[in-house]
FIRO-185436 format. One record per residue (C-alpha): residue in one letter; chain; x negated, y negated, z. Coordinates in Angstrom, 3 decimals. Example, Ala and Ser with C-alpha at 12.3 -4.5 7.8 and 13.67 -1.06 7.14 Angstrom:
! residues 2
+---+---+----------+----------+----------+
: r : c :        x :        y :        z :
+---+---+----------+----------+----------+
: A : A :  -12.300 :    4.500 :    7.800 :
: S : A :  -13.670 :    1.060 :    7.140 :
+---+---+----------+----------+----------+
END
This chain:
! residues 397
+---+---+----------+----------+----------+
: r : c :        x :        y :        z :
+---+---+----------+----------+----------+
: M : A :    0.000 :    0.000 :    0.000 :
: S : A :   -1.370 :   -3.437 :   -0.893 :
: L : A :   -1.688 :   -6.071 :    1.807 :
: P : A :    0.337 :   -9.300 :    1.541 :
: A : A :   -1.584 :  -12.254 :    0.105 :
: A : A :   -1.580 :  -14.048 :    3.478 :
: A : A :   -3.086 :  -10.992 :    5.228 :
: V : A :   -5.785 :  -10.657 :    2.573 :
: A : A :   -6.653 :  -14.354 :    2.899 :
: A : A :   -6.828 :  -14.055 :    6.698 :
: A : A :   -9.249 :  -11.114 :    6.433 :
: L : A :  -11.653 :  -13.108 :    4.274 :
: S : A :  -13.926 :  -15.975 :    5.241 :
: P : A :  -12.451 :  -19.432 :    4.467 :
: A : A :  -14.820 :  -19.935 :    1.516 :
: A : A :  -14.149 :  -16.455 :    0.114 :
: A : A :  -10.397 :  -16.867 :    0.525 :
: L : A :  -10.582 :  -20.198 :   -1.280 :
: R : A :  -12.504 :  -18.717 :   -4.213 :
: R : A :   -9.984 :  -15.879 :   -4.390 :
: A : A :   -7.212 :  -18.487 :   -4.709 :
: F : A :   -8.976 :  -20.383 :   -7.517 :
: P : A :   -6.576 :  -19.121 :  -10.253 :
: W : A :   -3.628 :  -20.491 :   -8.250 :
: L : A :   -5.440 :  -23.819 :   -7.978 :
: I : A :   -5.854 :  -24.010 :  -11.757 :
: A : A :   -2.255 :  -22.923 :  -12.352 :
: T : A :   -1.028 :  -25.651 :   -9.991 :
: L : A :   -3.001 :  -28.243 :  -11.958 :
: I : A :   -1.619 :  -26.983 :  -15.285 :
: A : A :    1.987 :  -27.214 :  -14.078 :
: V : A :    1.783 :  -30.668 :  -12.513 :
: H : A :   -0.184 :  -32.068 :  -15.467 :
: A : A :    2.242 :  -30.548 :  -17.963 :
: C : A :    5.043 :  -32.562 :  -16.374 :
: M : A :    3.163 :  -35.756 :  -17.191 :
: A : A :    2.213 :  -34.515 :  -20.675 :
: V : A :    5.804 :  -33.662 :  -21.592 :
: T : A :    7.040 :  -36.990 :  -20.251 :
: R : A :    4.329 :  -38.899 :  -22.130 :
: V : A :    5.150 :  -37.365 :  -25.519 :
: A : A :    8.919 :  -37.508 :  -25.019 :
: A : A :    8.806 :  -41.121 :  -23.826 :
: S : A :    6.626 :  -42.265 :  -26.763 :
: L : A :    8.870 :  -40.605 :  -29.348 :
: W : A :   12.067 :  -41.728 :  -27.607 :
: V : A :   11.166 :  -45.440 :  -27.816 :
: L : A :   10.110 :  -45.081 :  -31.467 :
: H : A :   13.355 :  -43.230 :  -32.220 :
: Q : A :   15.309 :  -46.049 :  -30.579 :
: G : A :   13.630 :  -48.601 :  -32.861 :
: Y : A :   11.187 :  -50.144 :  -30.411 :
: G : A :    7.775 :  -51.142 :  -31.763 :
: E : A :    4.195 :  -50.066 :  -31.138 :
: W : A :    3.848 :  -52.611 :  -28.333 :
: T : A :    6.504 :  -50.766 :  -26.322 :
: V : A :    4.687 :  -47.451 :  -26.765 :
: G : A :    1.495 :  -49.052 :  -25.467 :
: A : A :    3.333 :  -50.552 :  -22.498 :
: L : A :    4.841 :  -47.175 :  -21.560 :
: L : A :    1.486 :  -45.419 :  -21.781 :
: S : A :    0.016 :  -48.132 :  -19.561 :
: L : A :    2.598 :  -47.328 :  -16.891 :
: F : A :    1.133 :  -43.836 :  -16.489 :
: A : A :   -1.997 :  -45.514 :  -15.131 :
: L : A :   -0.370 :  -48.254 :  -13.057 :
: A : A :    0.635 :  -46.182 :  -10.005 :
: P : A :   -2.801 :  -44.484 :   -9.761 :
: I : A :   -4.397 :  -47.917 :   -9.329 :
: A : A :   -2.463 :  -48.308 :   -6.079 :
: L : A :   -2.684 :  -44.662 :   -4.976 :
: S : A :   -6.100 :  -43.283 :   -5.992 :
: L : A :   -8.252 :  -44.574 :   -3.120 :
: W : A :   -5.588 :  -43.604 :   -0.608 :
: A : A :   -5.347 :  -40.160 :   -2.224 :
: G : A :   -9.111 :  -39.674 :   -1.914 :
: R : A :   -9.062 :  -40.591 :    1.770 :
: L : A :   -6.046 :  -38.352 :    2.326 :
: A : A :   -7.822 :  -35.409 :    0.673 :
: D : A :  -11.001 :  -35.919 :    2.755 :
: Q : A :   -8.956 :  -35.999 :    5.964 :
: H : A :   -6.183 :  -33.443 :    5.320 :
: G : A :   -7.342 :  -31.200 :    2.498 :
: F : A :   -5.277 :  -29.846 :   -0.358 :
: H : A :   -1.595 :  -29.322 :    0.396 :
: R : A :   -0.442 :  -32.688 :    1.725 :
: P : A :   -1.560 :  -34.789 :   -1.273 :
: V : A :   -0.374 :  -32.118 :   -3.729 :
: G : A :    3.047 :  -32.095 :   -2.042 :
: I : A :    3.279 :  -35.867 :   -2.395 :
: G : A :    2.302 :  -35.576 :   -6.075 :
: V : A :    4.993 :  -32.957 :   -6.654 :
: L : A :    7.661 :  -35.208 :   -5.119 :
: L : A :    6.600 :  -38.120 :   -7.335 :
: A : A :    6.641 :  -35.963 :  -10.480 :
: L : A :   10.021 :  -34.470 :   -9.610 :
: S : A :   11.510 :  -37.918 :   -9.032 :
: G : A :   10.120 :  -39.245 :  -12.311 :
: A : A :   11.400 :  -36.318 :  -14.357 :
: L : A :   14.826 :  -36.524 :  -12.708 :
: V : A :   15.211 :  -40.224 :  -13.547 :
: A : A :   14.335 :  -39.661 :  -17.232 :
: F : A :   16.654 :  -36.657 :  -17.444 :
: A : A :   19.604 :  -38.421 :  -15.841 :
: F : A :   19.359 :  -41.850 :  -17.524 :
: Q : A :   18.420 :  -42.127 :  -21.187 :
: Q : A :   17.616 :  -45.856 :  -20.991 :
: L : A :   14.408 :  -47.816 :  -21.363 :
: W : A :   14.170 :  -48.784 :  -17.677 :
: A : A :   14.559 :  -45.118 :  -16.657 :
: I : A :   11.937 :  -43.943 :  -19.140 :
: A : A :    9.550 :  -46.636 :  -17.854 :
: L : A :   10.144 :  -45.639 :  -14.212 :
: S : A :    9.585 :  -42.002 :  -15.120 :
: C : A :    6.219 :  -42.845 :  -16.705 :
: L : A :    5.228 :  -44.786 :  -13.594 :
: L : A :    6.132 :  -41.993 :  -11.158 :
: C : A :    4.640 :  -39.164 :  -13.226 :
: G : A :    1.380 :  -41.078 :  -13.581 :
: G : A :    1.205 :  -41.553 :   -9.826 :
: A : A :    1.929 :  -37.862 :   -9.291 :
: I : A :   -1.008 :  -36.595 :  -11.311 :
: S : A :   -3.428 :  -39.058 :   -9.689 :
: V : A :   -2.571 :  -37.995 :   -6.134 :
: A : A :   -2.551 :  -34.286 :   -6.925 :
: A : A :   -5.642 :  -34.266 :   -9.162 :
: V : A :   -7.936 :  -35.875 :   -6.569 :
: A : A :   -7.059 :  -33.160 :   -4.046 :
: L : A :   -7.367 :  -30.407 :   -6.660 :
: Q : A :  -10.790 :  -31.599 :   -7.831 :
: R : A :  -12.065 :  -31.955 :   -4.271 :
: E : A :  -10.840 :  -28.477 :   -3.365 :
: A : A :  -12.505 :  -26.995 :   -6.432 :
: G : A :  -15.826 :  -28.655 :   -5.566 :
: L : A :  -15.865 :  -26.789 :   -2.240 :
: M : A :  -16.248 :  -23.493 :   -4.108 :
: A : A :  -19.603 :  -24.214 :   -5.774 :
: N : A :  -22.900 :  -22.899 :   -4.392 :
: D : A :  -25.308 :  -24.484 :   -6.911 :
: P : A :  -25.343 :  -27.152 :   -9.691 :
: S : A :  -24.675 :  -24.741 :  -12.565 :
: E : A :  -21.702 :  -23.335 :  -10.660 :
: L : A :  -20.354 :  -26.885 :  -10.276 :
: K : A :  -20.313 :  -27.275 :  -14.061 :
: R : A :  -18.649 :  -23.893 :  -14.464 :
: I : A :  -15.980 :  -24.605 :  -11.845 :
: F : A :  -15.195 :  -28.050 :  -13.197 :
: S : A :  -14.948 :  -26.624 :  -16.693 :
: W : A :  -12.192 :  -24.349 :  -15.415 :
: V : A :  -10.605 :  -27.334 :  -13.645 :
: A : A :  -10.764 :  -29.348 :  -16.865 :
: L : A :   -9.060 :  -26.478 :  -18.674 :
: G : A :   -5.905 :  -27.232 :  -16.698 :
: P : A :   -5.130 :  -30.546 :  -18.419 :
: A : A :   -6.422 :  -29.151 :  -21.722 :
: L : A :   -4.021 :  -26.215 :  -21.619 :
: S : A :   -1.092 :  -28.379 :  -20.563 :
: N : A :   -1.926 :  -30.860 :  -23.332 :
: A : A :   -2.080 :  -27.984 :  -25.817 :
: L : A :    1.286 :  -26.504 :  -24.870 :
: A : A :    3.352 :  -29.414 :  -23.545 :
: P : A :    3.367 :  -31.666 :  -26.671 :
: V : A :    4.306 :  -28.732 :  -28.909 :
: A : A :    7.054 :  -27.610 :  -26.518 :
: A : A :    8.345 :  -31.164 :  -26.158 :
: G : A :    8.329 :  -31.722 :  -29.928 :
: L : A :   10.219 :  -28.485 :  -30.613 :
: L : A :   12.829 :  -29.287 :  -27.962 :
: I : A :   13.306 :  -32.803 :  -29.346 :
: D : A :   13.625 :  -31.597 :  -32.948 :
: H : A :   15.914 :  -28.634 :  -32.259 :
: V : A :   17.816 :  -29.577 :  -29.083 :
: S : A :   17.548 :  -33.139 :  -27.749 :
: F : A :   15.374 :  -35.602 :  -25.892 :
: R : A :   17.250 :  -34.677 :  -22.709 :
: A : A :   16.108 :  -31.059 :  -23.124 :
: A : A :   12.477 :  -32.205 :  -23.195 :
: F : A :   12.975 :  -34.154 :  -19.987 :
: A : A :   14.677 :  -31.077 :  -18.472 :
: L : A :   11.446 :  -29.148 :  -19.093 :
: A : A :    9.540 :  -31.888 :  -17.260 :
: L : A :   11.964 :  -31.491 :  -14.354 :
: V : A :   11.202 :  -27.782 :  -13.880 :
: L : A :    7.410 :  -28.084 :  -13.939 :
: P : A :    6.850 :  -29.858 :  -10.555 :
: L : A :    8.881 :  -27.156 :   -8.787 :
: L : A :    6.696 :  -24.521 :  -10.415 :
: S : A :    3.524 :  -26.380 :   -9.389 :
: W : A :    4.528 :  -26.423 :   -5.700 :
: A : A :    5.339 :  -22.709 :   -5.753 :
: L : A :    1.829 :  -22.083 :   -7.121 :
: A : A :    0.170 :  -24.490 :   -4.645 :
: C : A :    1.681 :  -22.582 :   -1.716 :
: K : A :   -0.449 :  -19.574 :   -2.721 :
: V : A :   -3.677 :  -21.515 :   -1.996 :
: P : A :   -4.876 :  -20.835 :    1.599 :
: R : A :   -4.535 :  -23.717 :    4.031 :
: H : A :   -7.730 :  -24.834 :    5.767 :
: A : A :   -8.494 :  -28.010 :    7.665 :
: P : A :  -11.434 :  -30.210 :    6.579 :
: K : A :  -14.144 :  -31.006 :    9.112 :
: P : A :  -12.854 :  -33.680 :   11.517 :
: Q : A :  -14.116 :  -37.178 :   10.721 :
: S : A :  -15.265 :  -39.679 :   13.286 :
: Q : A :  -13.555 :  -43.045 :   13.642 :
: A : A :  -16.490 :  -44.697 :   11.868 :
: Q : A :  -16.253 :  -42.224 :    8.966 :
: R : A :  -12.512 :  -42.848 :    8.576 :
: R : A :  -13.104 :  -46.619 :    8.439 :
: R : A :  -15.626 :  -46.451 :    5.589 :
: A : A :  -14.247 :  -48.061 :    2.446 :
: A : A :  -14.594 :  -46.266 :   -0.877 :
: W : A :  -15.913 :  -49.494 :   -2.383 :
: D : A :  -19.130 :  -48.972 :   -0.395 :
: L : A :  -19.961 :  -46.150 :   -2.794 :
: L : A :  -20.442 :  -48.711 :   -5.569 :
: R : A :  -23.740 :  -49.615 :   -3.904 :
: L : A :  -25.075 :  -46.412 :   -5.479 :
: P : A :  -26.503 :  -47.426 :   -8.919 :
: A : A :  -26.101 :  -43.921 :  -10.349 :
: L : A :  -22.415 :  -43.870 :   -9.447 :
: R : A :  -21.872 :  -47.300 :  -11.024 :
: N : A :  -23.390 :  -46.184 :  -14.348 :
: L : A :  -21.454 :  -42.929 :  -14.251 :
: L : A :  -18.189 :  -44.786 :  -13.731 :
: L : A :  -18.939 :  -47.064 :  -16.712 :
: L : A :  -19.433 :  -44.007 :  -18.916 :
: N : A :  -16.255 :  -42.435 :  -17.595 :
: V : A :  -14.179 :  -45.545 :  -18.336 :
: A : A :  -15.480 :  -45.788 :  -21.909 :
: L : A :  -14.801 :  -42.135 :  -22.664 :
: S : A :  -11.376 :  -42.178 :  -21.015 :
: A : A :  -10.435 :  -45.196 :  -23.137 :
: C : A :  -11.258 :  -43.166 :  -26.256 :
: W : A :   -8.879 :  -40.470 :  -25.040 :
: D : A :   -6.195 :  -43.138 :  -24.554 :
: A : A :   -6.850 :  -44.563 :  -28.026 :
: H : A :   -6.249 :  -41.132 :  -29.538 :
: M : A :   -3.040 :  -40.611 :  -27.531 :
: F : A :   -1.789 :  -44.020 :  -28.691 :
: V : A :   -2.763 :  -43.813 :  -32.355 :
: V : A :   -1.477 :  -40.293 :  -33.137 :
: P : A :    2.277 :  -40.947 :  -32.496 :
: V : A :    2.095 :  -44.352 :  -34.190 :
: V : A :    0.175 :  -43.211 :  -37.282 :
: G : A :    2.107 :  -39.952 :  -37.457 :
: H : A :    5.438 :  -41.764 :  -37.272 :
: A : A :    4.306 :  -44.215 :  -39.974 :
: Q : A :    3.284 :  -41.312 :  -42.244 :
: G : A :    6.653 :  -39.624 :  -41.766 :
: L : A :    5.466 :  -36.703 :  -39.614 :
: S : A :    8.161 :  -34.946 :  -37.598 :
: A : A :    8.032 :  -34.743 :  -33.803 :
: S : A :    6.811 :  -31.147 :  -34.180 :
: G : A :    4.029 :  -32.274 :  -36.547 :
: I : A :    2.902 :  -34.974 :  -34.134 :
: G : A :    2.991 :  -32.399 :  -31.352 :
: L : A :    0.759 :  -30.099 :  -33.426 :
: V : A :   -1.775 :  -32.894 :  -33.979 :
: L : A :   -1.899 :  -33.640 :  -30.250 :
: G : A :   -2.007 :  -29.924 :  -29.548 :
: S : A :   -5.031 :  -29.432 :  -31.831 :
: F : A :   -6.932 :  -31.977 :  -29.741 :
: A : A :   -6.070 :  -30.061 :  -26.579 :
: V : A :   -6.910 :  -26.659 :  -28.083 :
: A : A :  -10.355 :  -27.933 :  -29.088 :
: A : A :  -10.861 :  -29.368 :  -25.597 :
: T : A :   -9.919 :  -25.969 :  -24.182 :
: V : A :  -12.385 :  -24.140 :  -26.453 :
: V : A :  -15.305 :  -26.400 :  -25.558 :
: R : A :  -14.562 :  -26.073 :  -21.851 :
: L : A :  -14.529 :  -22.288 :  -22.149 :
: A : A :  -17.915 :  -22.557 :  -23.857 :
: I : A :  -19.208 :  -24.618 :  -20.940 :
: V : A :  -18.007 :  -21.925 :  -18.532 :
: R : A :  -20.074 :  -19.372 :  -20.478 :
: W : A :  -23.262 :  -21.413 :  -20.939 :
: A : A :  -23.155 :  -23.827 :  -17.981 :
: Q : A :  -26.603 :  -22.872 :  -16.691 :
: H : A :  -28.213 :  -23.894 :  -20.001 :
: L : A :  -26.615 :  -27.348 :  -20.239 :
: D : A :  -28.050 :  -30.672 :  -19.180 :
: E : A :  -25.066 :  -32.754 :  -18.065 :
: L : A :  -26.283 :  -36.112 :  -19.341 :
: K : A :  -27.535 :  -34.793 :  -22.701 :
: A : A :  -24.161 :  -33.149 :  -23.222 :
: V : A :  -22.351 :  -36.415 :  -22.471 :
: R : A :  -24.519 :  -38.446 :  -24.844 :
: G : A :  -24.079 :  -35.886 :  -27.646 :
: A : A :  -20.316 :  -35.977 :  -27.139 :
: M : A :  -20.386 :  -39.761 :  -27.410 :
: L : A :  -22.120 :  -39.597 :  -30.798 :
: L : A :  -19.625 :  -37.065 :  -32.202 :
: A : A :  -16.661 :  -39.075 :  -30.889 :
: T : A :  -18.040 :  -42.302 :  -32.386 :
: A : A :  -18.310 :  -40.790 :  -35.871 :
: T : A :  -14.833 :  -39.218 :  -35.722 :
: L : A :  -13.138 :  -42.385 :  -34.468 :
: L : A :  -14.574 :  -44.359 :  -37.375 :
: V : A :  -13.118 :  -42.085 :  -40.092 :
: Y : A :   -9.870 :  -40.912 :  -38.455 :
: N : A :   -7.649 :  -43.390 :  -40.286 :
: W : A :   -8.534 :  -41.885 :  -43.688 :
: L : A :   -7.758 :  -38.272 :  -42.790 :
: P : A :   -4.883 :  -37.006 :  -45.000 :
: G : A :   -1.590 :  -35.675 :  -43.653 :
: T : A :   -0.916 :  -33.341 :  -40.772 :
: L : A :   -3.844 :  -31.012 :  -41.470 :
: G : A :   -6.310 :  -33.877 :  -41.790 :
: M : A :   -5.143 :  -35.442 :  -38.550 :
: M : A :   -5.296 :  -32.049 :  -36.841 :
: A : A :   -8.927 :  -31.634 :  -37.965 :
: G : A :   -9.887 :  -35.106 :  -36.734 :
: S : A :   -8.121 :  -34.568 :  -33.441 :
: A : A :   -9.872 :  -31.229 :  -33.015 :
: L : A :  -13.286 :  -32.898 :  -33.445 :
: L : A :  -12.348 :  -35.529 :  -30.883 :
: G : A :  -11.122 :  -32.755 :  -28.605 :
: L : A :  -14.503 :  -31.012 :  -28.831 :
: A : A :  -16.335 :  -34.236 :  -27.995 :
: L : A :  -14.125 :  -35.738 :  -25.314 :
: G : A :  -13.103 :  -32.391 :  -23.845 :
: S : A :  -16.698 :  -31.603 :  -22.903 :
: V : A :  -17.102 :  -34.777 :  -20.868 :
: Q : A :  -14.938 :  -34.265 :  -17.772 :
: P : A :  -16.767 :  -31.185 :  -16.386 :
: M : A :  -20.095 :  -32.968 :  -16.798 :
: V : A :  -18.877 :  -36.200 :  -15.206 :
: L : A :  -17.353 :  -34.377 :  -12.226 :
: A : A :  -20.537 :  -32.332 :  -11.717 :
: L : A :  -22.684 :  -35.499 :  -11.905 :
: L : A :  -20.356 :  -37.265 :   -9.469 :
: H : A :  -20.915 :  -34.514 :   -6.905 :
: H : A :  -24.677 :  -34.879 :   -7.372 :
: V : A :  -24.789 :  -38.645 :   -6.795 :
: T : A :  -22.366 :  -39.015 :   -3.832 :
: P : A :  -22.489 :  -37.742 :   -0.219 :
: S : A :  -20.715 :  -34.433 :    0.308 :
: D : A :  -18.369 :  -35.764 :    3.016 :
: R : A :  -17.144 :  -38.519 :    0.681 :
: H : A :  -16.363 :  -36.544 :   -2.457 :
: G : A :  -12.641 :  -37.233 :   -2.059 :
: Q : A :  -13.281 :  -40.976 :   -1.888 :
: A : A :  -15.630 :  -40.812 :   -4.880 :
: L : A :  -13.029 :  -38.890 :   -6.901 :
: G : A :  -10.381 :  -41.413 :   -5.888 :
: L : A :  -12.661 :  -44.278 :   -6.932 :
: R : A :  -13.245 :  -42.587 :  -10.293 :
: M : A :   -9.482 :  -42.184 :  -10.712 :
: L : A :   -8.958 :  -45.854 :   -9.831 :
: V : A :  -11.441 :  -47.351 :  -12.292 :
: T : A :  -10.337 :  -44.947 :  -15.038 :
: N : A :   -6.723 :  -45.929 :  -14.620 :
: C : A :   -7.512 :  -49.643 :  -14.460 :
: G : A :   -8.831 :  -49.200 :  -17.989 :
: T : A :   -5.885 :  -47.008 :  -18.927 :
: V : A :   -3.402 :  -49.714 :  -17.879 :
: A : A :   -5.088 :  -52.397 :  -19.937 :
: M : A :   -6.134 :  -50.326 :  -22.938 :
: P : A :   -2.800 :  -48.980 :  -24.301 :
: L : A :   -1.197 :  -52.399 :  -23.947 :
: G : A :   -4.157 :  -53.934 :  -25.760 :
: F : A :   -4.029 :  -51.148 :  -28.327 :
: G : A :   -0.387 :  -51.950 :  -29.024 :
: L : A :   -1.106 :  -55.638 :  -29.538 :
: L : A :   -4.180 :  -54.895 :  -31.663 :
: A : A :   -2.328 :  -52.365 :  -33.844 :
: A : A :    0.618 :  -54.717 :  -34.303 :
: A : A :   -1.713 :  -57.585 :  -35.313 :
: T : A :   -4.019 :  -55.556 :  -37.598 :
: V : A :   -3.730 :  -51.866 :  -38.525 :
: A : A :   -2.749 :  -48.798 :  -36.512 :
: A : A :   -6.288 :  -47.346 :  -36.511 :
: A : A :   -7.946 :  -50.513 :  -35.133 :
: P : A :   -7.944 :  -49.170 :  -31.516 :
: M : A :  -10.059 :  -46.218 :  -32.651 :
: W : A :  -12.555 :  -48.508 :  -34.347 :
: L : A :  -12.766 :  -50.618 :  -31.193 :
: M : A :  -13.497 :  -47.506 :  -29.119 :
: A : A :  -16.202 :  -46.397 :  -31.550 :
: G : A :  -18.001 :  -49.682 :  -30.919 :
: T : A :  -17.511 :  -49.267 :  -27.168 :
: L : A :  -19.171 :  -45.852 :  -27.233 :
: V : A :  -22.202 :  -47.325 :  -29.002 :
: L : A :  -22.548 :  -49.844 :  -26.163 :
: A : A :  -22.000 :  -47.117 :  -23.543 :
: Q : A :  -25.272 :  -45.458 :  -24.532 :
: W : A :  -27.052 :  -48.093 :  -22.389 :
: P : A :  -25.579 :  -47.058 :  -18.994 :
: A : A :  -26.091 :  -43.434 :  -20.053 :
: K : A :  -29.802 :  -44.134 :  -20.533 :
: A : A :  -29.969 :  -45.983 :  -17.190 :
: L : A :  -28.260 :  -43.050 :  -15.446 :
: R : A :  -31.022 :  -40.694 :  -16.602 :
: G : A :  -33.529 :  -42.666 :  -14.534 :
: R : A :  -31.396 :  -42.304 :  -11.390 :
: L : A :  -30.955 :  -38.508 :  -11.442 :
+---+---+----------+----------+----------+
END
């Protein structure tokens, strides 16, 4: 007779029990991220279907990053003090509320509120998930391997969720897509409950009072955050341009979902490759190589023909940008104190989302004033400039 999961976890050491629960951790991340991914695609296509312009799409995408600006530092502190389940539970409640609003009220204000709440949900949950995953690593190469698996969560949800949302929109209704988003947070909490509970080491009063901003005194962390912002903005540019260009070219919702899905599939493949060859990779060299590939692809994306051409371009961007997150998370754990990893992850989430709020709105204005592909050209230039902090970071490692 097999022992219950709780009895097995109790018989193991805390670290061993945590590693045993790693698949549940990844599954939790996939489910909670898929809620945001479904909402993001459905919201973008809904406003275009209703006749709103590119500026409105950019504004909605910006809302996904607005709540994390307020919540990320608090989420990092919460994770350092209380561990995994409390912040994940808060994230699930936010995602559930956002999906319910979009499902119940098919109006612009409801769609906007849904984007805001779902964005806040993933920020609170992801900080705790990433911190928990970092506790499982015993050496630097294992950090890269673990964070590649962690990065597979969003990649898999981005591969499946846009396609599922597009099919539901085309063959059922927008409300059906939002119904899918409503189920996913409930699934994520059921999966999170399978991760063993363990209390972090108690922090002194002085440790609890330390502000995350103090970490910016570390030059290596500052340069790493600059790289992260630039690369995240490229991701946002792709997410903005694909629905707009696809809609202008007459692609169906399913076709646009396939283009977005090809990006996510490529990101998944490259992260699986990192899992296999993590011990042979230099984190910073991998990041700089990804920047070069992304720069070239962003420059030519506008001239790629039809659905297949856009799928190929998105796949190349997926290979480049998908390789970055495991490397950045591994580097972050190298350059920050171990008892402040939650705060460092929250700070990374904050600065990333500050850019994500401004960028889609700016992309919408830029595309409306020039051409739809202009945001991608802007990001290509940004990546050229980002090679300077990457070079400076090498001297700090």
